[in-house]
N, C-alpha and C positions, 0 to 999 in steps of 0.2 A: 468542448466538454473537458473538464478536468477529471482525471481518474487517479485515485490513490490506490497503489498496489502495495499491500503489506506483504512482508516476506519477499521483498524484491530480489534478494540474492539467493533465495531458495530455488529448488528445482521448478516448481510450478510458477512462482512469481517471476523468475527470470524469463521463462518461456512466454508468459503472458505479456511482459514488456516487449519482447522481440516482436510478437505478433501485432500488438496494438501500436507500436511505434511506426509501423508501416502506414498507418492512417494519419494523415496530416491534420484532421479535425480534432485529434485527441492531444491534450496536454497532460503528460504522465508525470506523476510524482511517485517515485519508488521509495519505500520506507523499509528499514530493517529494525531489528531489535535494538540496535545502537541508537536509533532515532527516538523510539519510545517503546514501552512495554504495553502491547495491545490488551493485556489482561488487567492493566491498571487504568481505571476510568479517568482519574484526574490527569495522568500523563497523556492519555489519548486525547482528551478534550483540549489540553494545552497545545499539543502538536497541531490539532485541527485549527485552533485559533491563530497560532503563529503563521500557518500556511493560508489562513483566511479561507477555509474550506467549508462548504455546506455538504454534509455527508448524506448522500442519498442511497448509496449502496456500498458495502465494504465486503470484500471477499477475504475470508481468513481460512487458511488451510494449515492444519497442523500435521506434520509428517514425523512419524516416530519410527526410526530404523531399528531393526532387531537383529 
């Protein structure tokens, strides 16, 4: 199974990659804001096409420190 983790260098995304990478059946793709802007539909679609992904579930977590 291919899993796309957005925010891969953030607190939640990096922890998720650590946990999921222990399972050999997962092929992980970590993406950051440098890869694409998740709020921009055309950029997101282009990234998914380049990676040849079919998106079934995407976890997006916005963290705003104060």
